[in-house]
C-alpha positions in Angstrom: 90.5 128.5 86.3 93.2 130.5 88.2 93.4 132.4 91.5 90.0 131.6 93.0 90.4 130.5 96.6 87.9 128.8 99.0 88.5 130.8 102.2 85.4 129.9 104.2 83.2 126.8 104.6 79.8 126.4 106.3 78.3 123.0 106.6 75.0 121.7 108.1 74.2 118.0 107.7 72.5 115.1 109.5 75.8 114.5 111.2 76.0 117.9 112.7 75.0 121.6 112.6 78.5 122.8 111.6 81.6 122.1 109.6 83.8 120.6 112.3 81.1 118.3 113.8 80.2 117.0 110.3 83.9 116.4 109.4 84.8 114.7 112.7 81.8 112.3 112.6 82.2 111.7 108.8 85.8 110.7 109.0 85.1 108.5 112.1 82.8 106.5 109.8 79.5 107.5 111.4 76.2 107.8 109.5 73.3 110.2 109.9 70.8 107.9 108.2 68.1 106.8 110.6 64.3 106.5 110.9 62.4 109.6 109.7 60.4 111.5 112.2 59.5 114.5 110.0 56.5 112.8 108.4 54.7 109.5 108.3 56.5 106.9 106.2 54.0 104.1 106.6 53.7 102.0 103.4 56.9 103.2 101.8 59.8 101.0 100.7 62.0 102.7 103.2 61.5 104.6 106.5 65.0 106.0 106.6 66.8 109.2 105.6 69.6 111.5 106.8 67.3 113.9 108.6 68.6 117.0 110.3 67.6 117.5 113.9 66.1 121.0 113.5 65.2 121.2 117.2 68.9 121.3 118.1 69.9 123.9 115.6 71.0 127.3 116.8 69.6 130.6 115.6 72.0 132.0 113.0 71.8 135.3 114.9 69.0 137.3 116.6 66.4 138.4 114.1 68.1 136.7 111.1 65.4 134.0 110.6 62.4 135.3 108.6 58.9 135.0 109.9 58.0 132.3 107.5 61.3 130.4 107.8 61.5 127.0 106.3 63.9 124.1 106.9 65.8 124.9 103.7 66.1 128.6 104.6 67.2 127.8 108.1 69.9 125.4 106.8 71.1 128.0 104.3 71.3 130.9 106.8 73.3 128.8 109.3 75.8 127.6 106.6 76.2 131.1 105.2 76.8 132.5 108.7 79.4 129.9 109.4 81.2 130.3 106.1 81.4 134.1 106.3 82.7 133.9 109.9 85.2 131.2 108.9 86.5 133.4 106.1 87.1 136.2 108.5 84.8 138.5 106.6 82.1 140.9 107.8 78.8 140.8 106.1 77.4 144.2 107.1 76.0 147.0 105.0 75.4 146.5 101.3 78.0 144.2 99.7 78.4 143.6 96.0 79.2 139.9 96.6 78.0 137.3 94.2 75.6 134.6 95.4 75.0 131.4 93.5 72.9 128.6 95.0 71.6 125.3 94.1 67.9 125.3 94.8 65.5 122.4 95.2 62.4 121.8 97.4 62.8 125.1 99.3 59.5 125.5 101.3 57.7 122.5 99.8 57.6 120.6 103.1 56.0 123.5 104.8 53.5 124.0 101.9 52.6 120.3 102.3 51.8 121.0 105.9 49.6 124.0 105.0 47.7 122.0 102.4 47.0 119.3 105.0 45.7 121.9 107.5 43.6 123.5 104.8 42.0 120.2 104.0 41.2 119.7 107.7 40.2 123.2 108.6 39.1 124.9 105.4 39.7 128.6 104.8 40.4 129.2 108.5 43.7 127.4 108.2 46.6 129.7 109.0 50.0 129.7 107.2 49.2 130.9 103.6 52.4 133.0 103.8 54.3 129.8 103.7 53.8 129.7 99.9 56.1 132.7 99.6 58.9 130.3 100.4 58.0 127.6 97.9 60.0 128.9 94.9 63.4 127.3 94.5 65.2 130.6 94.8 63.7 131.4 98.3 66.8 130.2 100.3 69.2 132.3 98.2 66.8 135.3 98.4 66.7 135.0 102.2 70.5 134.7 102.5 70.9 137.8 100.3 68.5 139.8 102.4 70.0 138.6 105.7 73.5 139.7 104.8 72.7 142.7 102.6 74.2 141.1 99.5 73.4 143.4 96.5 75.7 141.7 93.9 74.6 139.3 91.2 72.3 136.4 92.5 71.6 133.2 90.7 69.7 130.0 91.6 70.6 126.8 89.7 68.0 124.0 89.5 69.5 121.0 87.7 68.6 118.2 90.2 71.6 116.6 91.9 74.2 118.7 90.1 72.6 122.1 91.0 75.0 123.2 93.7 78.0 121.7 91.9 77.2 124.0 89.0 76.6 126.8 91.5 80.2 126.5 92.9 81.6 126.4 89.4 79.6 129.4 88.1 80.5 131.4 91.2 84.2 130.7 90.7 83.9 131.9 87.1 82.3 135.2 88.4 85.3 135.7 90.6 87.9 134.7 88.0 86.4 136.9 85.4 86.4 140.0 87.7 82.6 140.2 88.0 82.9 140.1 91.8 85.8 139.9 94.3 83.9 137.5 96.6 81.0 135.1 96.0 79.0 132.8 98.3 78.3 129.5 96.6 76.6 126.2 97.5 73.1 125.1 98.1 70.4 124.0 100.5 67.7 121.3 100.3 65.3 119.7 102.7 63.3 116.5 102.9 59.6 116.6 101.9 56.9 114.1 101.3 56.8 114.6 97.5 60.5 113.9 97.0 60.4 111.0 99.3 57.4 109.5 97.6 58.9 110.1 94.2 62.1 108.2 94.9 60.1 105.4 96.5 57.9 105.1 93.5 61.0 104.8 91.3 62.2 101.9 93.5 65.4 103.8 93.8 65.7 103.6 97.6 67.1 101.0 99.9 65.1 99.8 103.0 68.5 99.8 104.8 71.1 102.5 105.0 72.6 102.8 101.5 75.7 100.9 100.6 77.6 102.9 97.8 79.8 100.8 95.5 79.0 97.7 97.5 77.8 94.6 95.6 74.8 94.3 97.9 73.6 97.9 97.2 69.9 98.2 96.5 69.4 102.0 96.2 70.0 105.4 97.8 69.1 107.0 101.1 67.8 110.6 100.9 69.2 113.3 103.0 69.0 117.1 103.6 71.4 119.9 104.6 73.3 122.8 103.3 76.8 124.0 102.4 78.1 127.5 101.6 81.6 128.2 100.3 83.2 131.6 100.3 85.1 132.0 97.0 87.5 134.9 96.8 90.1 136.3 94.4 93.4 135.0 95.6 95.3 138.3 95.6 92.5 139.8 97.7 92.6 136.9 100.2 96.4 137.1 100.4 96.4 140.8 101.1 94.1 140.4 104.1 96.0 137.3 105.4 93.3 134.8 104.8 94.0 131.1 104.6 92.6 128.9 101.9 91.2 125.4 102.0 91.8 124.9 98.3 91.7 126.6 94.9 89.0 126.1 92.3 90.9 125.0 89.2 88.1 124.3 86.8 84.6 122.9 86.3 82.7 121.1 83.5 79.0 120.8 82.7 77.5 118.4 80.2 74.2 116.7 79.4 73.8 113.0 78.7 70.8 113.4 76.3 70.0 109.8 77.3 67.2 109.3 79.8 65.4 111.2 82.5 66.4 108.9 85.4 68.7 106.2 84.1 72.5 106.8 83.5 74.2 106.1 80.2 75.7 102.7 81.0 79.0 102.8 79.2 80.3 105.8 81.1 80.9 107.8 77.9 78.6 110.6 78.9 80.1 111.1 82.3 83.6 110.8 80.9 82.8 114.0 78.9 81.9 115.8 82.2 85.1 114.8 83.9 87.3 115.7 80.9 85.5 119.0 80.6 86.4 119.9 84.2 90.0 118.8 83.7 90.3 120.8 80.5 88.9 123.9 82.0 91.5 123.9 84.7 94.4 122.7 82.6 94.7 119.6 84.7 95.8 116.2 83.4 94.2 112.9 84.6 97.6 111.9 86.1 97.4 114.9 88.5 94.2 113.7 90.2 94.8 112.2 93.6 91.3 111.7 94.9 87.7 111.7 93.6 84.7 112.6 95.7 82.2 110.6 93.8 78.5 110.9 93.1 78.1 107.4 94.5 74.3 107.1 95.0 74.3 103.3 95.7 71.8 102.5 93.0 72.3 99.4 91.0 72.7 101.2 87.7 74.5 104.4 88.6 77.5 103.2 90.5 78.8 100.9 87.7 78.2 103.7 85.1 80.1 106.1 87.2 83.0 103.8 87.7 83.0 103.1 84.0 83.4 106.8 83.3 86.4 107.0 85.7 88.0 104.0 84.1 87.7 105.7 80.7 89.5 108.7 82.0 92.0 107.3 84.5 92.6 103.8 83.1 94.6 101.4 85.3 95.3 104.1 87.9 91.7 104.0 89.0 92.2 100.8 91.0 94.8 102.5 93.3 93.1 106.0 93.4 90.9 106.8 96.5 87.3 107.2 95.3 84.8 107.7 98.0 81.3 109.1 98.4 79.8 110.8 101.5 76.2 109.7 100.7 76.4 106.6 103.0 76.9 109.1 105.9 75.0 112.2 104.8 72.4 110.7 102.4 71.6 112.1 99.0 71.0 115.8 99.7 69.7 116.4 96.1 70.1 120.0 95.1 72.3 120.6 98.1 74.5 117.5 97.5 77.1 119.0 95.2 77.8 122.0 97.4 78.1 119.7 100.5 80.4 117.4 98.5 82.5 120.3 97.2 83.0 121.5 100.7 84.0 118.0 101.9 86.5 117.8 99.0 88.0 121.1 100.0 88.4 119.9 103.5 89.9 116.6 102.3 92.6 118.6 100.4 93.2 121.0 103.3 93.5 118.1 105.8 95.1 115.5 103.5 92.4 113.0 104.5 90.1 111.1 102.2 86.7 110.7 103.8 85.3 107.1 103.9 82.5 105.5 101.9 80.3 104.7 104.9 78.2 101.5 104.3 80.7 99.9 102.0 81.8 96.4 103.0 81.8 94.0 99.9 83.6 94.9 96.7 81.7 94.7 93.4 83.7 93.8 90.2 81.6 96.4 88.4 83.1 99.1 90.6 86.9 98.5 90.5 87.9 101.4 92.8 89.5 101.9 96.2 86.4 103.2 98.1 88.2 104.2 101.4 86.2 101.8 103.6 85.3 102.3 107.2 87.1 105.5 108.3 88.9 108.5 106.8 92.4 107.8 105.5 95.5 110.0 105.5 96.6 110.4 101.9 98.5 113.0 99.8 95.9 115.0 97.9 97.2 117.8 95.6 94.3 117.9 93.2 90.8 116.3 93.5 87.5 116.1 91.7 84.0 116.5 93.1 81.5 114.9 90.7 77.7 115.1 90.4 75.7 113.1 87.9 72.0 114.1 88.0 68.6 113.1 86.7 67.8 114.5 83.3 71.4 113.9 82.3 72.6 117.1 84.1 76.2 116.4 85.0 78.9 118.5 86.5 82.4 118.1 88.0 84.7 120.5 89.8 88.5 120.3 90.0 90.0 121.6 93.3 93.7 122.0 94.1 95.9 122.5 97.1 97.1 126.1 97.6 100.8 126.2 97.5 
């Protein structure tokens, strides 16, 4: 995949309402995982998640938030506003830009609140309009409306790989000349149903998650959004734009193994990684850093490391492989976009972010997890990987712009 540059990044996470705050706190080794205040967690296995402080979030711009705004839409609009401004573009009038988003819970939290009010107050309960925001495509629809984007629009819902696929598909649209510019990424928000589901699967840790650590007991959920501006390189050069990284290639595969458990040998996820490398014409030897899926579950971390060992062999032990989920939580359908954004920043700033929560090595995970704080390291080409429920897997290869 040639000549597709990432020229703008917008980020909103539990560590901060913007790109720079998130990056600074992430590389300092901080975590946004803390007690949930959004809803009652009594009786659950964990009371923790990487929750965004909505009360402190700014308005994307006067009049931009819709009347029935949801958390997921608010996140998406803020990230889109930051990304467009960062790229030095103007989103005014009717623009034929592409828009590809990973979509998840959308307005489900708000719908849960409405149902609770309806049970208490009956037909007099207000807020029925909230259900307009329940479909997974609602955040993308609101971004398109807010910025008058009339180009092709697509919402991808493949669990944790949703916004990874969104970035890859948007880059294809730019590369193939369908659009000159595309916004890609995703937004997802915490809700009771998701939280209860992961608790019932016994997939969560009662403490902040510890990816790749031998003491790991499960994941910590999170929420947030990322939007990347993908632009044809010649167009970006002509207007004097700078690039964080170039999108070289991406791969999508399916395990066809189990709805929630990973294929343990790593063979399935090896196919995903090799597909991304092949698409970009990248050799395994060219990869300097991997932003891993790294959920901190007992089964997934070893399977992921096994996949990397099959691709990279003995090099794996010396290759930085970190995950941001110990700091940002597992942001579900928004995770891949957030992690692609972090990977682009890692390339641009030649710094591998740390695996927050890691302390004790596990022989089943023979990697260099970049413990404690971010590390200065030469990164020319990197992978961002997402391995999702249902066997939906995706990886993106990003490269420094020379």
